[in-house]
C-alpha positions as CSV (number, residue, x, y, z in Angstrom):
1,M,127.7,93.5,101.3
2,P,123.8,93.7,101.6
3,A,122.5,91.6,104.5
4,L,120.2,89.4,102.3
5,T,122.6,88.8,99.4
6,A,122.1,85.4,97.8
7,L,118.6,85.0,99.3
8,Q,116.2,83.7,96.6
9,V,112.7,85.0,96.7
10,L,109.6,84.3,94.6
11,D,107.1,87.2,94.9
12,F,103.6,86.4,93.7
13,G,102.2,89.5,95.5
14,Q,99.9,91.9,93.6
15,G,98.7,95.3,94.7
16,V,100.7,96.9,97.5
17,A,101.1,94.8,100.6
18,G,102.8,91.7,99.3
19,P,105.0,93.5,96.8
20,Y,106.1,96.0,99.5
21,C,107.4,93.1,101.5
22,G,109.3,91.8,98.4
23,Q,110.7,95.2,97.7
24,F,112.2,95.5,101.2
25,L,113.9,92.1,100.7
26,G,115.2,93.2,97.3
27,D,116.5,96.5,98.7
28,H,118.6,94.6,101.1
29,G,120.2,92.2,98.6
30,A,117.8,89.4,97.9
31,D,117.2,88.2,94.3
32,V,113.5,88.8,94.1
33,V,111.6,87.4,91.1
34,K,108.2,89.0,90.7
35,I,105.7,86.7,89.1
36,E,102.8,88.4,87.3
37,P,99.9,87.0,85.3
38,P,99.7,87.7,81.6
39,R,97.6,90.9,82.2
40,G,100.2,92.1,84.7
41,D,99.9,93.1,88.4
42,W,96.6,95.0,88.7
43,S,98.5,97.8,90.5
44,R,100.0,98.7,87.1
45,T,96.7,100.3,86.2
46,M,96.1,102.2,89.4
47,G,96.2,106.0,89.2
48,T,97.4,107.8,86.1
49,G,101.2,107.8,86.4
50,G,101.9,104.2,87.3
51,G,103.3,105.4,90.6
52,V,101.7,102.7,92.8
53,F,103.4,99.8,90.9
54,L,106.7,101.7,90.7
55,S,106.6,102.5,94.4
56,V,106.6,98.9,95.6
57,N,108.4,96.9,93.0
58,R,112.0,98.2,92.6
59,N,115.0,95.9,92.8
60,K,113.1,92.9,91.4
61,R,113.3,90.8,88.2
62,G,109.9,90.6,86.6
63,I,108.4,87.5,84.8
64,C,105.0,86.8,83.4
65,L,103.4,83.4,83.8
66,D,99.9,82.0,83.6
67,L,99.6,79.9,86.8
68,R,96.5,78.1,85.5
69,D,98.7,76.1,83.2
70,A,99.9,72.7,84.6
71,E,103.3,72.9,82.9
72,V,103.9,76.4,84.3
73,Q,102.9,75.1,87.7
74,D,105.6,72.4,87.5
75,L,108.2,75.0,86.6
76,V,107.3,77.1,89.5
77,R,107.3,74.2,91.9
78,A,110.8,73.3,90.7
79,A,111.9,76.9,91.3
80,A,110.2,77.0,94.8
81,A,112.1,73.8,95.7
82,K,115.3,75.9,95.5
83,A,113.9,79.2,96.9
84,D,114.4,80.6,100.4
85,V,111.2,82.7,100.5
86,V,107.8,82.7,98.7
87,I,105.4,85.7,99.1
88,E,101.8,85.6,98.1
89,S,98.9,88.0,98.7
90,F,95.8,86.2,97.4
91,R,92.7,85.2,99.2
92,P,93.1,81.9,101.2
93,G,92.9,78.9,99.0
94,V,94.0,80.5,95.7
95,M,97.5,79.2,95.8
96,A,96.3,75.7,96.7
97,K,94.3,75.6,93.4
98,F,97.6,75.9,91.6
99,G,99.4,73.4,93.8
100,L,101.6,76.2,95.1
101,D,100.5,76.5,98.7
102,Y,102.8,76.1,101.7
103,A,101.6,72.6,102.5
104,T,102.6,71.4,99.0
105,L,105.8,73.4,98.5
106,R,107.4,72.5,101.9
107,N,107.4,68.8,100.9
108,D,110.2,69.5,98.5
109,N,111.7,72.3,100.5
110,P,111.5,72.0,104.3
111,G,113.5,75.1,104.7
112,L,111.1,77.3,102.8
113,V,109.8,80.5,104.4
114,Y,106.3,81.0,103.0
115,C,104.6,84.4,103.6
116,S,100.9,84.9,103.1
117,V,99.3,88.4,103.2
118,T,95.5,88.3,103.3
119,G,92.7,90.8,103.9
120,F,91.0,89.3,106.9
121,G,93.2,86.4,107.9
122,S,93.5,82.8,106.9
123,S,90.4,81.5,108.7
124,G,87.1,83.0,110.0
125,P,83.8,84.3,108.6
126,N,85.2,86.9,106.3
127,T,88.2,85.2,104.6
128,H,86.2,84.7,101.4
129,L,85.5,88.5,101.0
130,P,87.6,90.8,98.8
131,A,89.6,93.3,100.8
132,G,91.3,96.6,100.1
133,D,92.5,99.5,102.0
134,S,89.4,101.7,101.6
135,I,87.1,99.2,103.1
136,M,89.6,98.0,105.7
137,Q,90.1,101.5,107.1
138,A,86.4,101.5,107.8
139,Y,86.1,97.9,109.0
140,A,89.1,98.1,111.3
141,G,87.9,101.3,113.0
142,L,90.5,103.7,111.7
143,M,88.0,105.9,109.9
144,S,85.9,106.2,113.1
145,I,88.6,108.2,114.8
146,N,89.6,110.3,111.8
147,G,87.6,113.4,110.8
148,E,86.4,116.8,111.9
149,R,84.6,117.2,115.2
150,G,81.0,116.2,114.6
151,G,81.6,115.4,110.9
152,L,81.7,112.2,108.9
153,P,84.4,109.6,109.3
154,L,87.4,110.2,107.0
155,R,89.7,107.8,105.2
156,L,93.4,108.6,105.5
157,G,94.8,109.5,102.1
158,N,97.1,106.5,101.6
159,V,96.9,102.7,101.5
160,V,97.7,102.5,105.2
161,S,96.7,98.9,105.8
162,D,98.6,97.6,102.8
163,M,101.8,99.5,103.8
164,L,101.6,98.3,107.4
165,A,100.9,94.7,106.3
166,G,103.8,94.8,103.9
167,M,106.2,96.0,106.6
168,N,104.8,93.4,109.1
169,A,105.3,90.7,106.5
170,F,108.9,91.8,105.9
171,S,109.5,91.6,109.7
172,G,107.9,88.1,109.9
173,V,110.1,86.8,107.0
174,L,113.2,88.0,108.7
175,L,112.2,86.4,112.0
176,A,111.5,83.1,110.2
177,L,114.9,83.2,108.5
178,M,116.5,83.7,111.8
179,A,114.6,80.7,113.2
180,R,115.6,78.7,110.2
181,A,119.3,79.5,110.8
182,R,118.9,78.0,114.3
183,H,116.6,75.0,113.6
184,G,117.1,74.3,109.9
185,V,113.4,74.4,108.9
186,G,111.2,77.1,107.4
187,Q,107.7,78.1,108.4
188,H,104.5,79.8,107.3
189,V,104.4,83.5,108.1
190,Q,101.0,85.1,108.0
191,T,99.7,88.6,108.4
192,S,96.6,90.5,107.2
193,L,95.4,94.0,106.5
194,L,92.9,93.7,109.4
195,D,95.5,92.5,111.9
196,S,98.0,95.1,110.9
197,L,95.5,98.0,111.1
198,V,94.1,96.9,114.5
199,A,97.7,96.6,115.9
200,F,98.5,100.1,114.4
201,Q,95.8,101.6,116.6
202,A,97.1,100.2,119.9
203,P,97.3,103.6,121.8
204,P,93.7,104.8,121.1
205,L,92.3,101.3,121.2
206,M,93.9,100.6,124.5
207,E,92.4,103.9,125.9
208,F,89.0,102.6,124.9
209,L,89.6,99.1,126.4
210,K,90.6,100.8,129.7
211,T,87.9,103.4,129.9
212,G,85.0,102.0,127.7
213,V,84.8,105.5,126.1
214,P,85.2,105.5,122.3
215,P,87.5,108.3,121.1
216,E,85.8,111.3,119.5
217,R,86.8,112.7,116.1
218,L,88.8,115.8,116.8
219,G,90.0,116.8,113.4
220,N,93.6,118.0,113.7
221,D,93.6,118.3,117.5
222,H,95.6,115.9,119.5
223,P,93.1,113.7,121.5
224,L,95.0,114.0,124.7
225,I,96.7,117.4,124.6
226,A,95.4,121.0,124.2
227,P,96.2,123.3,122.6
228,S,97.4,121.3,119.6
229,G,96.7,120.6,116.0
230,A,96.7,122.6,112.8
231,I,96.0,126.3,112.7
232,A,95.8,128.9,110.0
233,T,98.5,131.6,109.7
234,Q,98.8,134.7,107.6
235,D,100.2,132.7,104.6
236,G,99.3,129.1,105.2
237,S,99.1,126.7,108.2
238,I,101.2,125.0,110.8
239,T,100.7,122.3,113.4
240,F,101.9,122.4,117.0
241,T,101.5,120.6,120.3
242,V,101.9,122.3,123.7
243,F,102.7,119.9,126.6
244,D,101.6,120.8,130.1
245,H,105.0,122.0,131.3
246,Q,105.3,124.4,128.3
247,W,102.0,126.1,128.9
248,Q,103.3,129.1,130.8
249,A,106.1,129.8,128.3
250,F,103.7,129.4,125.4
251,C,101.4,132.0,126.8
252,Q,104.3,134.4,127.4
253,G,105.7,133.8,123.9
254,L,102.3,134.6,122.3
255,E,101.9,137.7,124.6
256,L,98.8,136.1,126.1
257,A,100.0,136.2,129.8
258,E,96.4,136.5,131.0
259,L,95.7,132.9,129.7
260,A,98.4,131.3,131.8
261,H,96.5,131.2,135.0
262,H,92.9,131.4,133.7
263,P,90.9,128.8,135.5
264,D,89.6,127.4,132.3
265,Y,93.1,126.7,131.0
266,S,95.2,126.3,134.1
267,S,95.7,122.5,133.8
268,S,95.9,120.0,131.0
269,Q,92.5,118.6,131.8
270,A,90.9,122.0,131.9
271,R,92.4,123.0,128.5
272,Q,91.1,119.7,127.0
273,K,87.6,120.4,128.4
274,H,87.6,124.0,127.0
275,R,89.5,123.2,123.9
276,E,87.1,124.9,121.5
277,A,87.1,128.2,123.4
278,L,90.9,128.1,123.7
279,N,91.2,127.5,119.9
280,A,88.9,130.5,119.3
281,V,91.3,132.7,121.3
282,L,94.4,131.5,119.6
283,A,93.0,131.6,116.0
284,P,93.3,135.4,115.4
285,V,96.7,135.5,117.1
286,F,98.2,132.9,114.7
287,K,96.5,134.6,111.8
288,S,98.6,137.7,112.4
289,R,102.0,136.3,111.4
290,R,103.5,134.1,108.7
291,S,104.1,130.4,109.1
292,R,107.9,130.7,109.2
293,D,107.7,133.4,111.9
294,W,105.5,131.2,114.1
295,I,107.7,128.2,113.5
296,A,110.8,130.2,114.6
297,R,109.0,131.6,117.7
298,L,107.6,128.2,118.8
299,R,111.0,126.6,118.4
300,T,112.6,129.0,120.8
301,M,110.1,127.6,123.4
302,D,111.0,124.0,122.3
303,V,107.3,123.5,121.4
304,L,106.7,120.7,118.9
305,C,105.8,122.4,115.6
306,A,106.0,122.1,111.8
307,P,104.8,123.6,108.6
308,V,101.9,121.7,107.0
309,N,103.9,120.8,103.8
310,S,102.3,120.1,100.5
311,Y,104.0,117.5,98.4
312,P,105.8,120.2,96.4
313,D,107.0,121.6,99.7
314,L,108.0,118.2,100.9
315,V,110.2,117.1,98.1
316,S,112.2,120.3,98.2
317,D,112.5,120.5,102.0
318,P,116.2,120.8,103.1
319,Q,116.0,117.8,105.5
320,V,114.2,115.6,103.0
321,V,116.9,116.5,100.4
322,H,119.7,115.9,102.9
323,N,118.3,112.5,103.8
324,Q,118.1,111.6,100.1
325,L,114.6,110.4,100.5
326,I,113.7,111.3,96.9
327,H,116.0,110.3,94.1
328,T,116.0,109.0,90.6
329,L,116.5,105.5,89.3
330,P,117.9,104.8,85.8
331,A,115.1,104.0,83.2
332,E,115.2,102.1,80.0
333,G,116.3,104.3,77.1
334,G,117.9,106.9,79.3
335,G,116.5,109.4,81.7
336,G,115.1,108.1,85.0
337,T,112.1,107.4,87.1
338,P,111.6,109.0,90.5
339,N,112.0,106.9,93.6
340,I,111.3,107.0,97.3
341,A,114.2,105.7,99.4
342,N,114.0,102.8,101.7
343,P,113.7,104.2,105.3
344,L,116.2,101.7,106.7
345,K,119.9,102.6,106.6
346,M,122.6,100.0,107.0
347,E,126.1,101.0,107.8
348,D,127.8,98.6,105.4
349,Q,125.3,98.7,102.6
350,Q,124.8,101.0,99.7
351,D,121.3,101.6,98.3
352,R,120.4,99.4,95.4
353,H,119.1,101.2,92.3
354,R,117.0,99.2,90.0
355,A,113.6,100.4,88.8
356,A,110.5,98.3,88.9
357,P,110.5,95.8,86.0
358,R,108.5,96.2,82.8
359,L,105.9,93.5,82.3
360,G,107.7,90.3,81.3
361,E,111.1,92.1,81.2
362,H,113.1,89.3,82.7
363,T,110.9,86.3,81.8
364,E,113.4,84.8,79.3
365,Q,116.4,85.6,81.5
366,V,114.9,84.0,84.6
367,L,113.4,80.9,83.0
368,A,116.4,80.1,80.8
369,A,119.4,81.2,82.9
370,S,118.1,80.9,86.5
371,W,115.5,78.1,86.3
372,G,117.2,76.1,83.5
373,V,114.2,75.9,81.2
374,A,115.2,74.5,77.8
375,Q,114.8,76.9,74.8
376,E,112.3,74.6,73.0
377,T,110.2,74.4,76.2
378,L,110.3,78.2,76.6
379,H,109.3,78.6,72.9
380,R,106.4,76.2,73.2
381,L,105.1,78.0,76.3
382,R,105.4,81.4,74.7
383,S,103.5,80.1,71.7
384,K,100.5,79.0,73.7
385,G,100.6,82.2,75.7
386,T,101.2,80.8,79.2
387,V,104.6,82.4,79.4
388,T,104.9,86.1,78.3
389,C,108.2,87.9,77.6
390,A,108.7,91.6,77.2
391,E,108.1,91.4,73.4
392,E,104.7,89.9,73.7
393,A,103.7,92.1,76.6
394,K,104.7,95.2,74.6
395,R,102.7,94.1,71.6
396,H,99.5,93.5,73.7
397,S,99.8,96.6,75.8
């Protein structure tokens, strides 16, 4: 049986971070009700294939409510009084406007675990500012260490701060549930994109704190090891890292024995100092063979190495296929939608397979069957547009 079976979760998160936390809870058995505004979660419109929304909202039931309506707020408060977890990812103060903040909801549910994911934190000079991954990678210093030597800072090609904050939120919720099991009361769990991204950079940031020297942008080179990084081959590129104790064998394996004891390359520090000259020597050598030949040769030396896989390469890679990291979830009307597997494997738990909900897909089911809303009340709320079911959402899409 999944570890979180019977856990009741209300997920108000939009975008990536909050929903990612909710998805992890749903993957492990929780009944997660995703609550969207009438226009839908704004991540539904990101990109061209809807992949962002689909990637962080599986294993949820989706409902569509206008939280500005007082009667809807009463319904949600009643549901929160019976819930185990509430997740929200708005700017500080937004949920309080609706009477759905932690201070309000815990009055009727002292055992509630309430998780807030913000951009900059819950207090301080920037809490009123909008936050997203693109600006957060810059603000939190990550872009400053990413890029080519002497070039402009570069953003990593994924919503790094959101994904990290979502995983941190999931961990915090689990810790709060463990504490509740011992003490009987819930608590307010908080994390932010800023906090998550700063913590993610602990190794290079600690180097700076100890030395006072900001790290340089080194492109694909490892900042502490040479030779390392991506290098072109005859038919593509690979990446590799040569530790100090492997240097002699590396030189012999590349038929460059003269480098092994060259004074410019005889120690790890020397190789880092003369990194560019060493790379210039290695470049034509690696260009002489195919990627798979170099991978095979480097693996005989136990040198860390890998092909630089494109996404088409990745999804067909034998290890990725073996690990079942990419599979298909059933979709409405037959067929299926691609899915990226949860990275956590539990011995006594099978993967759950329910695709992200359509807008308003489970509104009537949740409100009538789970929340006990009378049909006449549901009809009235639908009529004034503060509750949206799948039929209305489809007509207005």
